[in-house]
Kinemage of the C-alpha trace (Angstrom):
@kinemage 1
@onewidth
@group {chain A} dominant
@subgroup {mainchain}
@vectorlist {calphas} color= white
{ca met a 1} P -1.633 -13.239 -4.151
{ca asn a 2} L -3.156 -10.203 -2.463
{ca trp a 3} L -3.435 -7.707 -5.297
{ca ser a 4} L -4.113 -4.746 -3.057
{ca thr a 5} L -0.852 -4.967 -1.118
{ca glu a 6} L 1.604 -6.483 -3.576
{ca glu a 7} L 0.814 -4.630 -6.791
{ca ser a 8} L -0.623 -1.326 -5.626
{ca ala a 9} L 2.612 0.676 -5.800
{ca arg a 10} L 3.551 -0.614 -9.253
{ca gln a 11} L 0.048 0.108 -10.561
{ca tyr a 12} L -0.109 3.565 -8.982
{ca val a 13} L 3.126 4.835 -10.495
{ca lys a 14} L 2.038 3.986 -14.057
{ca phe a 15} L 0.477 7.458 -14.056
{ca glu a 16} L 2.757 9.111 -11.530
{ca arg a 17} L 3.236 12.345 -13.477
{ca glu a 18} L -0.515 12.898 -13.743
{ca arg a 19} L -1.166 11.874 -10.125
{ca thr a 20} L 1.588 14.154 -8.820
{ca arg a 21} L 0.345 17.324 -10.528
{ca pro a 22} L -2.531 17.933 -8.041
{ca val a 23} L -0.242 17.572 -5.020
{ca arg a 24} L 2.163 20.078 -6.525
{ca asp a 25} L -0.722 22.531 -6.791
{ca leu a 26} L -1.783 21.717 -3.226
{ca val a 27} L 1.668 22.091 -1.642
{ca ala a 28} L 2.267 25.339 -3.560
{ca ala a 29} L -0.846 26.774 -1.876
{ca ile a 30} L 0.457 26.197 1.669
{ca pro a 31} L 1.273 29.626 3.145
{ca glu a 32} L 4.919 30.537 3.540
{ca arg a 33} L 6.128 29.854 7.081
{ca glu a 34} L 8.850 28.021 8.977
{ca val a 35} L 8.181 24.294 8.836
{ca arg a 36} L 10.212 22.077 11.133
{ca ile a 37} L 8.183 18.863 11.041
{ca ala a 38} L 5.682 17.606 8.478
{ca ile a 39} L 3.871 14.350 7.795
{ca asp a 40} L 2.317 12.879 4.656
{ca leu a 41} L -0.738 10.758 5.500
{ca gly a 42} L -1.350 8.084 2.878
{ca cys a 43} L 2.014 8.799 1.301
{ca gly a 44} L 1.803 6.022 -1.292
{ca pro a 45} L 5.116 5.443 -3.085
{ca gly a 46} L 6.496 8.751 -1.834
{ca asn a 47} L 5.767 11.010 -4.801
{ca ser a 48} L 3.679 13.375 -2.669
{ca thr a 49} L 6.203 13.260 0.189
{ca glu a 50} L 8.911 14.234 -2.264
{ca val a 51} L 6.925 17.314 -3.309
{ca leu a 52} L 6.463 18.259 0.364
{ca ala a 53} L 10.171 17.831 1.119
{ca glu a 54} L 11.129 19.903 -1.931
{ca arg a 55} L 8.952 22.784 -0.713
{ca phe a 56} L 10.187 22.667 2.897
{ca lys a 57} L 13.823 21.685 2.517
{ca asp a 58} L 14.783 22.229 6.173
{ca ala a 59} L 11.861 20.254 7.608
{ca arg a 60} L 11.846 16.748 9.002
{ca val a 61} L 9.340 15.069 6.672
{ca gly a 62} L 7.867 11.594 7.115
{ca gly a 63} L 5.133 9.467 5.607
{ca val a 64} L 2.514 6.938 6.677
{ca asp a 65} L 0.701 4.371 4.519
{ca ser a 66} L -1.081 1.097 5.209
{ca ala a 67} L 0.354 -0.720 2.165
{ca pro a 68} L 3.789 -2.261 2.833
{ca asp a 69} L 4.769 -2.152 -0.844
{ca met a 70} L 3.949 1.573 -0.991
{ca ile a 71} L 6.159 2.196 2.044
{ca glu a 72} L 8.941 0.071 0.546
{ca ser a 73} L 8.803 2.186 -2.637
{ca ala a 74} L 8.797 5.416 -0.618
{ca arg a 75} L 11.834 4.309 1.393
{ca lys a 76} L 13.745 3.527 -1.787
{ca arg a 77} L 12.820 6.896 -3.252
{ca met a 78} L 13.675 8.909 -0.110
{ca pro a 79} L 16.030 6.801 2.043
{ca ser a 80} L 16.890 9.660 4.421
{ca his a 81} L 13.247 10.118 5.472
{ca thr a 82} L 11.099 8.067 7.853
{ca phe a 83} L 8.180 6.063 6.464
{ca thr a 84} L 5.870 3.958 8.607
{ca val a 85} L 3.395 1.207 7.766
{ca ala a 86} L 0.200 2.195 9.565
{ca asp a 87} L -3.495 2.638 8.929
{ca ile a 88} L -4.109 6.376 8.725
{ca ala a 89} L -7.624 5.786 10.082
{ca gln a 90} L -5.958 4.709 13.342
{ca trp a 91} L -3.123 7.254 13.265
{ca asp a 92} L -3.069 8.914 16.691
{ca asp a 93} L 0.231 10.815 16.812
{ca pro a 94} L -0.625 14.009 18.730
{ca gly a 95} L 2.086 16.064 17.047
{ca pro a 96} L 2.254 18.977 16.910
{ca tyr a 97} L 3.048 19.150 13.190
{ca asp a 98} L 3.699 22.274 11.167
{ca val a 99} L 2.176 20.631 8.080
{ca ile a 100} L -0.091 17.619 7.737
{ca leu a 101} L -0.466 16.637 4.090
{ca ala a 102} L -3.113 14.195 2.884
{ca asn a 103} L -3.076 13.808 -0.879
{ca ala a 104} L -5.800 11.550 -2.323
{ca ser a 105} L -5.979 9.501 0.867
{ca leu a 106} L -8.644 10.735 3.280
{ca gln a 107} L -11.451 9.654 0.943
{ca trp a 108} L -10.691 6.136 2.197
{ca val a 109} L -11.115 7.144 5.851
{ca pro a 110} L -14.579 7.395 7.476
{ca asp a 111} L -16.086 9.940 9.864
{ca his a 112} L -14.706 13.164 8.421
{ca glu a 113} L -16.773 15.198 10.877
{ca thr a 114} L -14.460 13.967 13.629
{ca leu a 115} L -11.328 13.295 11.581
{ca tyr a 116} L -10.693 16.725 10.063
{ca pro a 117} L -10.972 18.745 13.315
{ca ser a 118} L -8.813 16.096 14.995
{ca leu a 119} L -6.095 16.677 12.395
{ca ile a 120} L -6.333 20.446 12.878
{ca asn a 121} L -5.790 19.917 16.617
{ca arg a 122} L -2.506 18.122 15.891
{ca leu a 123} L -1.048 21.197 14.217
{ca ser a 124} L 1.203 23.773 15.784
{ca leu a 125} L -0.199 27.291 15.988
{ca gly a 126} L -0.076 28.591 12.423
{ca gly a 127} L 0.359 25.048 11.088
{ca cys a 128} L -1.477 23.853 7.987
{ca leu a 129} L -3.633 20.887 7.078
{ca ala a 130} L -3.423 20.433 3.295
{ca val a 131} L -5.872 17.951 1.801
{ca gln a 132} L -6.699 16.902 -1.739
{ca thr a 133} L -9.410 14.337 -2.413
{ca pro a 134} L -10.836 13.042 -5.683
{ca asp a 135} L -14.289 14.521 -6.191
{ca asn a 136} L -15.455 12.172 -8.915
{ca trp a 137} L -18.153 10.106 -7.207
{ca asp a 138} L -20.684 11.138 -9.863
{ca glu a 139} L -18.303 10.902 -12.816
{ca pro a 140} L -19.013 8.077 -15.315
{ca ala a 141} L -15.821 6.208 -14.380
{ca his a 142} L -16.989 5.815 -10.774
{ca arg a 143} L -20.653 5.245 -11.510
{ca leu a 144} L -19.659 2.429 -13.861
{ca ile a 145} L -17.509 0.745 -11.214
{ca arg a 146} L -20.548 0.579 -8.941
{ca gln a 147} L -22.772 -0.573 -11.799
{ca val a 148} L -20.444 -3.396 -12.837
{ca ala a 149} L -20.020 -4.392 -9.200
{ca asp a 150} L -23.780 -4.547 -8.596
{ca glu a 151} L -24.736 -6.313 -11.822
{ca gly a 152} L -22.055 -8.988 -12.078
{ca pro a 153} L -21.903 -12.510 -10.621
{ca trp a 154} L -19.429 -11.147 -8.045
{ca ala a 155} L -21.986 -8.744 -6.522
{ca ser a 156} L -22.148 -10.486 -3.153
{ca lys a 157} L -18.340 -10.508 -2.855
{ca val a 158} L -17.900 -6.788 -3.452
{ca ser a 159} L -21.071 -5.452 -1.843
{ca asn a 160} L -19.136 -3.706 0.941
{ca ala a 161} L -16.341 -2.334 -1.281
{ca asn a 162} L -18.102 0.956 -2.019
{ca arg a 163} L -16.981 3.954 -0.015
{ca lys a 164} L -19.530 6.607 0.849
{ca pro a 165} L -19.770 9.696 -1.371
{ca arg a 166} L -17.791 12.673 -0.164
{ca ala a 167} L -19.578 15.669 1.370
{ca pro a 168} L -19.697 18.896 -0.690
{ca ala a 169} L -17.183 21.711 -0.376
{ca asp a 170} L -19.453 23.952 1.686
{ca trp a 171} L -19.852 21.176 4.271
{ca tyr a 172} L -16.085 21.033 4.782
{ca tyr a 173} L -15.851 24.808 4.940
{ca ala a 174} L -18.523 25.008 7.645
{ca leu a 175} L -16.896 22.147 9.559
{ca leu a 176} L -13.397 23.614 9.579
{ca lys a 177} L -13.987 27.377 9.770
{ca pro a 178} L -14.399 27.474 13.581
{ca his a 179} L -11.033 25.741 13.991
{ca cys a 180} L -9.019 27.869 11.572
{ca ala a 181} L -7.312 31.228 11.355
{ca glu a 182} L -7.373 30.899 7.549
{ca leu a 183} L -9.255 28.478 5.311
{ca asp a 184} L -9.046 28.007 1.550
{ca val a 185} L -11.281 25.534 -0.290
{ca trp a 186} L -11.396 25.065 -4.056
{ca arg a 187} L -12.303 22.520 -6.720
{ca thr a 188} L -10.381 21.878 -9.929
{ca phe a 189} L -10.955 19.684 -12.980
{ca tyr a 190} L -7.886 18.022 -14.488
{ca tyr a 191} L -8.211 16.615 -17.996
{ca his a 192} L -5.840 13.708 -18.501
{ca pro a 193} L -5.166 12.582 -22.083
{ca leu a 194} L -4.841 8.799 -21.979
{ca glu a 195} L -3.911 6.441 -24.761
{ca asn a 196} L -7.260 4.649 -24.990
{ca ala a 197} L -10.114 3.205 -22.906
{ca ala a 198} L -7.838 0.449 -21.614
{ca ala a 199} L -5.590 3.145 -20.142
{ca val a 200} L -8.563 4.579 -18.242
{ca val a 201} L -9.070 1.132 -16.716
{ca glu a 202} L -5.367 0.951 -15.851
{ca trp a 203} L -5.645 4.333 -14.140
{ca phe a 204} L -8.432 3.203 -11.827
{ca lys a 205} L -6.787 -0.158 -11.145
{ca gly a 206} L -4.328 1.914 -9.135
{ca ser a 207} L -7.037 3.622 -7.078
{ca ala a 208} L -10.834 3.223 -7.102
{ca leu a 209} L -10.876 -0.361 -8.399
{ca arg a 210} L -8.499 -1.657 -5.742
{ca pro a 211} L -11.102 -2.509 -3.048
{ca tyr a 212} L -13.144 -4.467 -5.597
{ca leu a 213} L -10.307 -6.385 -7.234
{ca ala a 214} L -8.867 -7.317 -3.850
{ca lys a 215} L -11.999 -9.391 -3.138
{ca leu a 216} L -12.005 -11.333 -6.408
{ca asp a 217} L -10.141 -14.370 -7.720
{ca glu a 218} L -8.189 -14.123 -10.972
{ca asp a 219} L -11.060 -15.193 -13.246
{ca glu a 220} L -13.474 -12.816 -11.550
{ca lys a 221} L -10.997 -9.948 -11.839
{ca ala a 222} L -10.638 -10.582 -15.558
{ca gly a 223} L -14.416 -10.651 -16.016
{ca phe a 224} L -14.949 -7.526 -13.942
{ca leu a 225} L -12.279 -5.587 -15.824
{ca ala a 226} L -13.565 -6.712 -19.231
{ca arg a 227} L -17.078 -5.496 -18.418
{ca tyr a 228} L -15.756 -2.263 -16.998
{ca glu a 229} L -13.596 -1.549 -20.052
{ca ala a 230} L -16.569 -2.172 -22.359
{ca glu a 231} L -18.614 0.391 -20.431
{ca ile a 232} L -15.721 2.871 -20.281
{ca thr a 233} L -15.325 2.634 -24.066
{ca lys a 234} L -18.925 3.802 -24.455
{ca ala a 235} L -18.768 6.472 -21.757
{ca tyr a 236} L -15.492 8.040 -22.900
{ca pro a 237} L -15.438 8.086 -26.705
{ca ala a 238} L -12.034 8.447 -28.265
{ca leu a 239} L -10.943 11.672 -29.935
{ca pro a 240} L -10.021 11.583 -33.653
{ca asp a 241} L -6.422 10.639 -32.838
{ca gly a 242} L -7.563 7.781 -30.571
{ca thr a 243} L -6.807 9.597 -27.318
{ca val a 244} L -9.325 9.387 -24.489
{ca leu a 245} L -9.650 12.507 -22.360
{ca leu a 246} L -10.357 11.652 -18.720
{ca pro a 247} L -11.942 14.523 -16.754
{ca phe a 248} L -10.974 14.288 -13.094
{ca pro a 249} L -12.396 16.741 -10.514
{ca arg a 250} L -10.553 17.172 -7.214
{ca leu a 251} L -11.360 19.057 -4.004
{ca phe a 252} L -8.595 21.000 -2.221
{ca ile a 253} L -8.473 22.289 1.348
{ca val a 254} L -5.713 24.307 2.984
{ca ala a 255} L -6.611 24.991 6.618
{ca thr a 256} L -4.364 27.051 8.904
{ca arg a 257} L -4.714 26.660 12.647
């Protein structure tokens, strides 16, 4: 079984309320304007697309994701909208779009120096690119994934699973400013109360752990996750009531052409 394509949607929606909060904040920051056509890049199971469609009720809103099970879930959630299985790294629709939304997806796509201006160029005049990316490369949860990957017997299998760290906010501002009439960049920490350390592991099984687990057999997955949970337990000590508070920084960009 290919974990990454058959279980990703089910795993992702375990924490749908928490994962949807940042996209609500992002979509709320899009300037008021007439929106006729919008696209959600890396739409997942459709939770972010739903937020976009709620904000712009008269728009034709669609979604793109590379995982067939994510697209299947999105179609069930929003049957009147168009969802397409496609790799957003290869997405070449010229538009123009009034809104391009990318919620927690572009961190998986390389070459941001070319990608972001290319997305701006697919907007209508006055259109908006709205992006949210996790900014937790240096957080313990991510550092421990890389540590467990490098130190375990599976190291050779997962050596190319790491994505590159994201550039800082000022880099994105300098990149996009020449292409924009307005540009807003900000960073926010969300603190998610989770049941215990095992819940932290479950959270990242739906996101950052996916490229690693997809390369492992069942026994290796179990070993990897056991080591990771042991390290998470030390890195995120439980509060007196047993809750584990997961700090999660995210970078937001709203760029108007």
